[in-house]
C-alpha positions as CSV (number, residue, x, y, z in Angstrom):
1,M,-16.7,-1.9,-6.6
2,E,-13.8,-0.2,-4.9
3,D,-15.4,-0.9,-1.5
4,Y,-15.7,-4.6,-2.2
5,L,-12.1,-4.8,-3.4
6,K,-10.9,-2.9,-0.4
7,V,-12.7,-5.3,2.0
8,V,-11.6,-8.4,0.2
9,H,-8.0,-7.1,0.4
10,K,-8.3,-6.4,4.1
11,I,-9.8,-9.8,5.0
12,S,-7.5,-11.8,2.7
13,R,-4.5,-10.3,4.3
14,E,-5.5,-11.7,7.6
15,E,-6.9,-15.0,6.5
16,E,-5.6,-15.5,2.9
17,V,-9.2,-16.0,1.5
18,A,-12.2,-13.7,2.1
19,S,-15.4,-15.6,2.8
20,T,-18.7,-14.3,1.6
21,T,-20.0,-14.2,5.2
22,K,-17.2,-11.9,6.4
23,I,-17.5,-9.6,3.3
24,S,-21.3,-9.4,4.0
25,K,-20.7,-8.4,7.7
26,A,-18.0,-5.9,6.8
27,L,-20.1,-4.1,4.2
28,R,-23.4,-4.7,6.0
29,V,-24.9,-6.2,2.7
30,A,-27.0,-9.3,2.3
31,P,-24.9,-12.4,1.5
32,A,-27.0,-12.9,-1.8
33,S,-26.0,-9.4,-2.9
34,V,-22.4,-10.1,-2.1
35,T,-22.4,-13.3,-4.1
36,E,-23.9,-11.4,-7.1
37,M,-21.3,-8.7,-6.9
38,L,-18.4,-11.1,-6.5
39,K,-19.5,-12.9,-9.7
40,K,-19.5,-9.6,-11.6
41,L,-16.0,-8.8,-10.3
42,A,-14.8,-12.2,-11.2
43,E,-16.1,-11.7,-14.8
44,K,-14.1,-8.5,-15.0
45,D,-10.9,-10.2,-13.6
46,Y,-10.8,-8.2,-10.4
47,V,-11.2,-11.2,-8.1
48,K,-11.0,-15.0,-8.1
49,Y,-14.3,-16.2,-6.7
50,S,-15.1,-19.8,-5.8
51,P,-18.4,-20.7,-4.1
52,Y,-17.9,-22.2,-0.6
53,H,-14.1,-21.6,-0.9
54,G,-13.9,-17.8,-0.7
55,T,-12.5,-14.9,-2.7
56,T,-9.0,-13.5,-3.5
57,L,-7.9,-10.5,-5.5
58,T,-6.2,-10.7,-8.9
59,K,-3.3,-8.4,-9.7
60,K,-5.8,-6.1,-11.4
61,G,-8.0,-6.0,-8.4
62,L,-5.1,-5.6,-6.0
63,K,-4.0,-2.5,-7.8
64,I,-7.4,-0.8,-7.4
65,A,-7.7,-1.9,-3.8
66,E,-4.2,-0.5,-3.0
67,K,-5.0,2.7,-4.9
68,T,-8.3,3.2,-3.0
69,A,-6.6,2.5,0.4
70,R,-3.9,5.1,-0.5
71,K,-6.4,7.8,-1.3
72,H,-8.4,7.0,1.9
73,R,-5.4,7.2,4.2
74,L,-4.0,10.4,2.6
75,L,-7.5,11.9,3.1
76,E,-7.5,10.8,6.7
77,R,-4.2,12.6,7.2
78,F,-5.5,15.8,5.6
79,L,-8.8,15.8,7.5
80,H,-7.0,15.1,10.8
81,D,-3.8,17.1,10.4
82,V,-4.9,20.1,8.4
83,L,-8.7,20.5,8.9
84,K,-8.5,19.3,12.6
85,I,-11.6,17.2,12.3
86,D,-12.5,14.9,15.2
87,N,-11.0,11.4,14.9
88,I,-14.5,9.8,15.2
89,K,-15.6,11.5,11.9
90,V,-12.3,11.3,10.0
91,H,-12.7,7.7,8.8
92,E,-16.3,8.1,7.6
93,Q,-15.5,11.3,5.8
94,A,-12.5,9.8,4.1
95,C,-14.7,6.8,2.9
96,E,-17.0,9.2,1.2
97,M,-14.3,11.2,-0.5
98,E,-11.9,8.5,-1.6
99,H,-13.9,7.5,-4.6
100,T,-14.0,11.0,-6.1
101,L,-10.4,12.0,-5.5
102,S,-8.6,12.0,-8.9
103,D,-5.1,10.6,-9.3
104,D,-3.7,14.0,-10.0
105,A,-5.3,15.4,-6.8
106,E,-4.0,12.4,-4.9
107,E,-0.4,13.1,-6.0
108,S,-0.7,16.8,-5.2
109,L,-2.2,16.0,-1.8
110,C,0.7,13.6,-1.0
111,R,3.3,16.4,-1.8
112,F,1.3,18.9,0.2
113,L,1.3,16.6,3.3
114,K,5.0,16.0,2.8
115,H,4.7,12.3,1.9
116,P,3.2,10.9,5.1
117,D,3.8,7.2,5.7
118,S,0.9,6.2,7.9
119,C,-2.7,7.1,8.6
120,P,-3.5,8.9,12.0
121,D,-6.1,6.5,13.4
122,D,-4.4,3.1,13.5
123,G,-1.0,3.8,12.0
124,K,-1.6,1.6,8.9
125,I,1.0,2.2,6.2
126,I,-0.1,4.4,3.3
127,P,0.6,2.5,0.1
128,P,3.2,4.2,-2.2
129,C,2.1,6.0,-5.3
130,D,2.3,4.1,-8.6
131,L,4.6,6.7,-10.3
132,K,7.8,5.2,-11.6
133,I,10.1,7.1,-9.3
134,S,12.7,5.9,-6.8
135,S,12.0,8.2,-3.9
136,C,9.8,11.1,-2.5
137,A,12.8,13.4,-3.0
138,E,12.8,12.6,-6.7
139,C,9.1,13.2,-6.8
140,V,9.6,16.7,-5.5
141,Q,12.3,17.5,-8.1
142,L,10.4,16.0,-11.0
143,H,7.2,17.9,-10.0
144,K,9.1,21.2,-10.4
145,R,9.9,20.2,-14.0
146,G,6.6,18.6,-14.7
147,L,5.5,15.0,-14.1
148,E,4.0,14.3,-17.5
149,E,7.0,12.1,-18.6
150,V,6.9,9.8,-15.5
151,G,5.5,6.3,-16.1
152,K,3.7,4.0,-13.8
153,H,4.8,0.9,-11.9
154,K,3.4,-2.2,-13.5
155,Q,3.7,-4.2,-10.2
156,N,2.3,-3.4,-6.8
157,L,5.0,-2.5,-4.3
158,I,5.2,-3.8,-0.7
159,S,7.2,-2.5,2.2
160,I,10.0,-4.7,3.5
161,N,8.4,-5.1,7.0
162,K,5.4,-6.8,5.3
163,L,7.5,-9.5,3.6
164,K,7.8,-13.0,5.0
165,D,10.9,-15.1,5.8
166,G,12.5,-16.3,2.6
167,Q,10.9,-13.8,0.2
168,F,12.9,-12.0,-2.4
169,G,12.5,-8.5,-3.8
170,K,14.0,-5.6,-5.7
171,I,14.0,-2.2,-4.1
172,S,11.9,0.1,-6.2
173,F,10.9,3.0,-4.0
174,I,12.1,4.7,-0.8
175,R,9.7,7.0,1.1
176,G,11.1,10.1,2.8
177,G,13.3,13.1,2.3
178,H,17.0,13.4,1.6
179,K,18.0,12.4,5.1
180,V,16.1,9.1,5.0
181,L,17.4,8.5,1.5
182,Q,21.0,9.2,2.4
183,R,20.8,6.9,5.5
184,L,19.5,4.0,3.4
185,L,22.0,4.6,0.6
186,D,24.8,4.5,3.2
187,M,23.4,1.1,4.3
188,G,23.5,-0.2,0.7
189,L,19.7,-0.2,0.3
190,T,19.6,1.6,-3.0
191,P,16.9,1.5,-5.7
192,G,17.5,-1.5,-7.9
193,T,19.2,-3.5,-5.2
194,R,17.9,-7.1,-4.8
195,I,17.3,-8.3,-1.2
196,S,16.1,-11.5,0.5
197,V,14.5,-11.7,3.9
198,L,16.2,-13.9,6.3
199,R,14.0,-13.2,9.3
200,V,11.2,-10.8,10.3
201,A,11.0,-10.4,14.1
202,P,7.5,-10.5,15.6
203,L,5.8,-7.5,17.2
204,G,7.4,-4.9,15.1
205,G,11.0,-6.1,15.7
206,P,13.9,-5.7,13.2
207,V,14.1,-7.3,9.8
208,V,17.2,-9.2,8.9
209,L,18.1,-9.0,5.2
210,A,20.7,-10.5,2.9
211,V,22.1,-7.7,0.8
212,R,25.0,-8.2,-1.6
213,S,26.1,-11.4,0.1
214,S,26.1,-9.8,3.6
215,K,23.6,-9.7,6.5
216,L,21.9,-6.4,7.5
217,A,19.4,-5.9,10.3
218,I,17.2,-2.8,10.0
219,G,14.5,-1.5,12.4
220,N,10.8,-1.6,11.6
221,G,10.7,2.1,11.3
222,I,13.1,2.1,8.4
223,A,11.8,-1.2,6.9
224,K,8.4,0.3,6.3
225,K,9.9,3.1,4.3
226,V,11.5,0.8,1.7
227,F,9.3,-0.8,-0.9
228,V,10.1,-3.6,-3.2
229,E,8.8,-5.6,-6.2
230,I,8.3,-9.2,-5.2
231,E,10.5,-11.7,-7.0
232,E,10.2,-15.5,-7.1
């Protein structure tokens, strides 16, 4: 199930809707088997499936897909950075391990790796954790006192550099240590602040935001460390 949701998520990001044919090719599974599984996932409200029109994730399905991708990319960092496993084997090994990694182990692995922001192979952003915290620095402090009291984000978060022109969001999480946090605070990008995207430059260029009635241009490297809840 997690593999299907992860593939639908990947394809629909590029083409909005994932076709049965492309899912079949990605998973190397017969189209008839894909159709059967998509119907089951639709019954459980993980996807919206329409024959001949394609498949998209529901909020419930997106949450699982993002969680699985996060575990996969954290494992890739661990296998690559700590165990020094060859790049060729890293992805395959992470695919096998991602389904058995518990949420507690995932959180501990992230802290052990010092909150990495991307996977080693293709530089894809590691989705943020679903803990209701405002920054990685806060995570470290709360862990010392115990994380049992921390709730979970109800909505999936997205990094600013993945937003589109005209979208609105509320800053909910900042990835990085105290230096990154302080730099963003000095720019007025604090948790709880509402922003709107005026322009996202192509090819990893800067993102121009409207923040508290003023314009602010931030580089892609900073934009991918700030995560927001999408607002209409």
